[in-house]
C-alpha positions in Angstrom: 0.0 0.0 0.0 3.0 2.4 0.0 2.0 3.4 -3.5 -1.1 5.2 -2.2 -0.5 8.8 -3.2 -1.5 11.9 -1.4 -3.7 12.8 -4.4 -5.5 9.5 -4.1 -5.9 10.1 -0.4 -7.4 13.6 -1.0 -9.8 12.4 -3.7 -11.0 9.4 -1.8 -11.4 11.5 1.4 -13.5 14.0 -0.5 -15.5 11.3 -2.1 -16.1 9.5 1.2 -17.1 12.6 3.1 -19.7 13.5 0.5 -21.1 10.2 -0.6 -21.4 8.6 2.9 -24.0 11.2 3.8 -25.6 11.8 0.4 -27.9 8.9 -0.5 -25.6 7.6 -3.2 -23.4 5.0 -1.5 -19.9 5.7 -0.4 -18.8 2.0 -0.7 -20.1 1.9 -4.3 -18.2 5.0 -5.2 -15.0 3.7 -3.6 -15.2 0.9 -6.1 -16.5 2.7 -9.1 -14.4 5.9 -9.2 -11.0 4.2 -9.0 -12.2 1.7 -11.6 -13.3 4.5 -13.9 -9.9 6.3 -13.6 -8.0 3.1 -14.1 -4.2 2.5 -13.7 -2.9 2.5 -10.2 -6.4 3.6 -9.0 -7.9 0.4 -10.4 -5.4 -1.6 -8.3 -7.0 -0.1 -5.2 -10.3 -1.7 -6.2 -8.6 -5.1 -6.6 -7.2 -4.9 -3.1 -10.6 -4.2 -1.7 -11.8 -7.5 -2.9 -8.8 -9.5 -1.6 -9.3 -12.2 1.0 -5.9 -11.4 2.5 -4.9 -8.3 4.5 -6.5 -5.3 2.9 -5.0 -2.1 4.2 -6.9 -0.1 1.5 -10.2 -1.3 3.1 -8.8 -0.2 6.5 -8.0 3.2 4.9 -11.6 3.4 3.6 -12.9 2.5 7.1 -10.7 5.3 8.5 -12.3 7.7 6.2 -15.7 6.4 7.4 -14.6 7.2 11.0 -13.8 10.7 9.9 -17.4 11.1 8.7 -18.6 9.7 12.0 -16.6 12.4 13.9 -18.1 15.0 11.5 -21.6 13.8 12.4 -20.8 14.0 16.1 -19.6 17.6 15.6 -22.7 18.4 13.5 -25.1 16.8 16.0 -23.3 17.6 19.2 -26.4 18.7 21.0 -28.1 15.3 20.3 -25.0 13.4 21.5 -24.9 15.5 24.7 -28.5 14.3 25.2 -27.4 10.7 24.6 -24.6 11.0 27.2 -27.1 12.6 29.6 -29.4 9.6 29.0 -26.6 7.3 30.3 -26.7 9.1 33.6 -30.5 9.2 33.7 -30.6 5.4 33.2 -28.0 4.8 35.8 -29.9 6.9 38.3 -33.5 6.0 37.5 -32.9 2.4 36.3 -35.7 3.0 33.7 -36.6 5.4 30.9 -38.0 8.4 32.6 -36.6 11.2 30.4 -36.6 12.0 26.7 -32.8 11.7 26.6 -32.7 8.2 28.2 -35.4 7.2 25.6 -33.2 8.5 22.8 -30.3 6.5 24.1 -32.3 3.3 24.3 -33.8 3.9 20.8 -30.3 4.2 19.3 -29.1 1.1 21.0 -32.1 -0.9 20.0 -31.8 0.3 16.4 -28.1 -0.4 16.2 -28.0 -4.0 17.6 -29.6 -5.7 14.5 -27.2 -4.1 12.0 -24.3 -4.9 14.3 -25.1 -8.6 14.3 -25.8 -8.7 10.6 -22.7 -6.8 9.8 -20.4 -9.2 11.7 -21.9 -12.2 10.0 -22.3 -10.9 6.4 -19.8 -8.1 5.9 -16.8 -10.2 4.6 -18.9 -12.7 2.5 -20.7 -9.9 0.8 -17.6 -7.9 0.3 -15.8 -10.8 -1.4 -18.9 -11.7 -3.5 -19.7 -8.2 -4.7 -16.4 -6.3 -4.7 -16.5 -5.6 -8.4 -17.4 -2.4 -10.2 -20.1 -4.0 -12.2 -21.9 -5.2 -9.0 -21.5 -1.7 -7.5 -23.0 -0.2 -10.7 -26.0 -2.6 -10.6 -26.7 -1.9 -6.9 -26.3 1.9 -7.5 -29.0 1.7 -10.1 -31.2 -0.3 -7.7 -30.5 2.4 -5.1 -31.8 5.0 -7.4 -34.9 2.9 -8.1 -35.6 2.5 -4.4 -35.3 6.2 -3.8 -37.7 6.8 -6.7 -40.2 4.3 -5.4 -40.2 5.8 -1.9 -40.7 9.3 -3.2 -43.6 8.2 -5.4 -45.2 6.1 -2.6 -44.9 8.9 0.0 -45.9 11.8 -2.3 -49.6 11.6 -1.5 -48.9 11.2 2.2 -46.9 14.4 2.2 -49.8 16.3 0.6 -52.2 15.1 3.3 -50.0 14.2 6.3 -51.5 11.8 8.7 -48.6 11.6 11.2 -47.3 15.1 11.5 -44.6 15.7 14.1 -44.8 19.1 15.6 -41.0 19.1 16.2 -40.4 18.6 12.4 -41.2 22.3 11.8 -38.8 23.4 14.4 -35.6 23.0 12.3 -32.4 22.3 14.2 -33.6 20.2 17.1 -36.1 17.4 16.4 -37.8 15.5 19.2 -37.8 11.7 19.0 -39.5 11.0 22.3 -42.6 9.9 20.4 -40.7 7.4 18.2 -41.7 3.8 18.8 -39.1 1.0 19.3 -40.6 -0.9 16.4 -40.0 2.1 14.2 -36.4 2.6 15.4 -35.5 -1.1 15.0 -37.0 -1.3 11.5 -35.2 1.8 10.3 -31.9 0.6 12.0 -32.2 -2.9 10.4 -32.6 -1.3 7.0 -29.0 -0.3 7.2 -28.1 -4.0 6.4 -28.8 -3.3 2.7 -25.9 -0.9 2.7 -23.5 -3.9 3.1 -24.1 -4.2 -0.7 -21.8 -1.8 -2.6 -24.0 0.7 -4.3 -26.8 0.7 -1.8 -26.6 3.8 0.4 -26.8 3.6 4.1 -28.3 7.1 4.4 -30.5 6.4 1.4 -32.2 3.3 2.9 -32.6 4.8 6.4 -34.0 8.0 5.0 -36.3 5.9 2.8 -37.4 3.8 5.8 -38.2 7.0 7.8 -40.2 8.4 4.9 -42.2 5.2 4.6 -43.0 5.6 8.3 -44.6 9.0 7.5 -41.7 11.1 8.6 -40.7 14.4 7.0 -37.5 14.4 4.9 -35.8 16.5 7.6 -36.8 14.2 10.4 -35.7 11.1 8.4 -32.3 12.5 7.5 -31.7 13.6 11.1 -32.4 10.2 12.5 -30.4 8.5 9.7 -27.3 10.6 10.7 -27.8 9.6 14.4 -28.0 5.9 13.5 -25.0 6.0 11.2 -22.6 7.3 13.8 -22.3 4.3 16.2 -22.2 1.8 13.3 -19.4 3.6 11.5 -17.4 3.9 14.8 -17.8 0.2 15.6 -16.5 -0.7 12.1 -13.6 1.6 12.8 -12.7 -0.1 16.0 -12.6 -3.5 14.2 -10.7 -2.4 11.0 -8.6 0.7 11.6 -6.0 -1.0 13.8 -4.7 -2.7 10.7 -3.3 0.6 9.6 -0.9 0.5 12.6 0.5 -2.9 11.6 2.9 -3.9 8.8 0.2 -3.5 6.1 -0.2 0.2 6.9 3.5 1.0 6.8 4.3 4.0 4.6 0.8 5.5 4.3 0.2 7.1 7.7 0.6 10.5 6.2 -1.8 9.8 3.4 -4.3 8.4 5.9 -4.1 11.5 8.0 -4.7 13.8 5.0 -7.6 11.7 3.8 -9.1 11.7 7.2 -9.0 15.5 7.5 -10.5 15.9 4.0 -13.2 13.4 4.7 -14.1 15.2 8.0 -14.4 18.6 6.4 -16.3 17.2 3.4 -18.7 15.2 5.6 -19.5 18.2 7.9 -20.2 20.4 4.9 -22.3 17.6 3.3 -24.4 17.1 6.5 -25.1 20.8 6.8 -26.1 21.1 3.1 -28.2 18.0 2.9 -30.1 18.9 6.1 -31.0 22.3 4.7 -31.7 20.9 1.2 -34.2 18.3 2.4 -36.2 20.7 4.5 -37.9 22.0 1.4 -36.9 19.5 -1.4 -37.0 15.8 -2.2 -34.6 13.0 -3.1 -35.3 13.3 -6.9 -31.9 14.8 -7.7 -30.2 11.8 -6.1 -32.5 9.5 -8.0 -31.5 11.0 -11.3 -27.8 10.8 -10.4 -27.9 7.2 -9.2 -29.8 6.0 -12.3 -27.5 7.8 -14.8 -24.2 6.9 -13.0 -25.4 3.4 -12.4 -26.6 2.7 -15.9 -23.5 4.3 -17.6 -21.2 2.2 -15.2 -23.1 -1.0 -16.1 -22.4 -0.3 -19.7 -18.8 0.5 -19.0 -18.0 -2.6 -16.8 -20.4 -5.2 -18.3 
C-alpha cells in the first residue's frame, strides 16, 4: 500500500465525506471511481476484494470514521443528550426522560445491523467487490429512492402523522418514536452492506415510509450511522498501525481530515436541502451513474 499517493488520499477522502451522507453509497463509489480512472487507481479496487490483509479497506474505514466524527460535531447537541441519557438510566434504572429514551432507541436500532454486519460483511464484500456489482446496486439504489418518493408523495400532501417538532428545524424530538420504528429503520442499514446501496438512502427511505418528513428522516439517519461507523472503525482501523499500513500514515491523516471537512459540509447542506426539497436529484444521479457504469463494466 506504500503506492497510495496523497492525491488519491485527498480524492478518496473528499469522495467518502460527501457520498457517505448523500444517499448515493460511499462504498459503491469507492469501487466505481478508481475503476473509472484506471491505472494504479484500479489496483485499489482489486485490493478491496482481496481475501488477505486489505489495508486499503482499512483506509476506507478510517475515512468512514472521519465522517462519524463529523456527524458528532454536527449533531453535538443530540450526542450530549445521549450522554445525559446514560446518567439518567444509571440513576433511575428505567426510561423516565426523553434523553434516556433517545439512548435506548439508538441502542435498539443499532443491535440488528451490528449482528448482521459481523456475519455478512466479509462474505458480501468478497462476493460483490467488483465495479459491475456496484453499478447494478447503485442503479437499484436510485430505483428504491424513486419508489419511496412516489409512494410517499400523496402522504406528504395530506400528512396523517405530523410531528410538531419537524417544523422546528435544528432540534427534532424523537421521544414519540416507537421502538418498532427505530428497529425497523436501523435494520434497513443492512442493505448498505451491498456496494452501491446507500446507508443514508435506505434509512431516510425507511423513515419516509413511516410517515416522517425528509428533515426528520435524515436527522435520525445521521444519528444511526454514527455508532455503526465507529464500531466498524474499532474493528478495522487498527490494521493501519500494523505492517500493512507502513508508509501510508501521512496519506491516511490527510484523507481523514479531508473526509471530516467534506462530511461536515455535506451534512449541513443535505439537512437544509431536504427541509424543502425531495430525493429526486439523487434518484437521477444514481440512475445515470449506475446505468452508464453498467455499460462500461459489463
